[in-house]
C-alpha positions in Angstrom: -55.4 -125.5 78.7 -53.8 -123.2 76.6 -54.7 -122.7 73.1 -51.8 -124.7 71.7 -52.9 -127.6 73.9 -50.2 -127.1 76.9 -51.3 -126.5 80.3 -51.3 -122.7 81.4 -48.1 -122.1 83.6 -48.6 -118.8 84.6 -50.8 -117.5 87.8 -54.7 -117.0 87.2 -55.4 -114.4 85.0 -59.0 -112.4 84.8 -60.8 -113.2 81.5 -61.1 -110.5 79.2 -64.7 -110.2 77.7 -65.2 -110.2 74.2 -68.2 -110.0 71.8 -68.3 -111.9 68.9 -70.7 -111.7 65.9 -71.6 -114.7 63.8 -73.1 -113.3 60.9 -74.9 -115.8 59.1 -76.5 -114.7 55.8 -79.5 -116.0 54.2 -77.9 -118.9 52.3 -76.3 -120.1 55.5 -72.8 -118.6 54.8 -70.8 -117.4 57.6 -68.5 -114.3 57.6 -65.1 -114.5 58.8 -62.6 -112.0 58.5 -58.6 -111.6 59.3 -57.2 -110.0 62.6 -55.4 -106.6 61.4 -51.9 -106.4 60.7 -49.8 -105.2 64.1 -52.1 -107.2 66.6 -52.0 -110.7 67.9 -52.7 -113.5 65.5 -52.4 -110.7 62.4 -53.7 -112.5 59.4 -55.2 -115.2 61.5 -59.2 -115.7 60.4 -61.8 -115.3 63.1 -65.4 -114.1 63.4 -65.5 -110.3 63.8 -65.9 -108.6 67.4 -64.1 -107.3 70.2 -63.6 -106.2 73.8 -66.6 -105.1 76.0 -66.2 -101.2 76.6 -66.9 -100.5 80.8 -70.6 -100.9 81.6 -71.4 -102.2 78.0 -73.8 -105.5 77.5 -72.9 -107.9 75.0 -75.5 -106.7 72.5 -74.0 -103.4 72.8 -70.3 -104.0 72.6 -70.8 -106.4 69.6 -73.2 -103.4 67.9 -70.3 -101.1 68.3 -67.4 -103.0 67.3 -68.8 -104.4 64.1 -69.7 -100.6 63.2 -66.2 -99.9 64.1 -64.7 -102.7 62.5 -67.3 -103.6 59.0 -68.9 -100.5 58.9 -72.5 -102.4 59.4 -75.2 -101.1 61.7 -76.9 -104.4 63.2 -80.3 -105.6 63.8 -81.1 -108.0 66.6 -78.6 -110.1 68.3 -79.3 -113.4 69.5 -76.7 -114.3 72.4 -75.6 -118.0 71.6 -72.9 -119.4 73.4 -69.6 -118.7 75.5 -66.3 -119.9 75.5 -63.2 -119.1 77.8 -59.6 -119.6 75.5 -56.6 -119.3 77.2 -54.1 -117.8 74.7 -50.3 -116.9 75.6 -51.2 -113.0 75.5 -54.5 -113.2 77.3 -57.5 -115.3 79.1 -60.7 -114.2 76.5 -64.2 -115.0 77.7 -65.7 -114.9 74.0 -69.7 -114.2 74.1 -70.7 -115.6 70.5 -73.9 -114.1 69.1 -75.6 -114.9 65.8 -76.5 -112.0 63.9 -79.1 -112.4 61.1 -80.0 -108.8 60.7 -77.4 -106.1 59.5 -77.9 -102.7 57.4 -75.0 -101.1 55.2 -72.1 -102.0 52.9 -69.2 -104.2 54.4 -66.1 -101.7 54.8 -63.2 -103.3 56.1 -62.0 -100.3 58.2 -59.1 -102.1 59.7 -57.4 -102.9 56.7 -58.7 -106.5 57.5 -59.9 -108.9 54.5 -63.4 -110.9 54.8 -64.9 -114.0 53.3 -68.1 -115.6 53.4 -67.6 -119.3 54.2 -69.6 -122.8 54.4 -68.4 -125.8 56.4 -65.4 -126.7 56.0 -63.6 -123.1 56.2 -61.7 -122.9 52.8 -59.2 -119.8 54.4 -56.6 -120.7 56.6 -55.0 -120.2 59.3 -58.3 -120.2 61.6 -57.7 -118.6 65.2 -58.1 -121.4 68.0 -61.2 -119.4 69.4 -63.2 -119.8 66.1 -62.7 -123.9 66.3 -65.5 -124.3 68.8 -67.9 -122.1 66.6 -67.3 -124.0 63.8 -68.0 -127.5 65.5 -71.3 -126.0 67.0 -72.2 -124.8 63.3 -71.6 -128.5 62.4 -73.6 -129.8 64.9 -76.5 -127.7 63.8 -76.0 -128.4 60.4 -75.6 -132.1 60.4 -72.2 -131.4 59.1 -69.9 -134.5 59.4 -66.0 -134.4 58.9 -63.5 -131.5 59.0 -64.7 -128.1 60.1 -62.0 -126.7 58.8 -58.5 -127.2 56.3 -55.3 -127.2 58.3 -53.1 -124.8 57.3 -49.9 -125.9 55.0 
């Protein structure tokens, strides 16, 4: 299925592996950032991360991406869930990891915005690949009802 719910009509594509950090603060809030200007879905909110480089593990890719994008150094990374999302521009395999340990001050090195959120998420619009994480967090936390606001 495509991110918009329509069946994919193109030939099969090889998924692009992406490491994604679900940074969780001691008060249980989690970090969302916007996609930078000039990228697909610019301005949409997502969990930070990026593509694997050749030979990297998920933990290595995530540590590198979070340092490049946010200016932080991560400690232990807890692999959590995987999800394949078929966007019109790319088929992505998202490797979600929980991150409870990081050092440094946040620097939005790509001009993106950041927001610490709880459920339901108040920022909009939320990238389709973020929605499964919100459902998983809701299930873990016993949250019922909406996980995010609809744009508009």
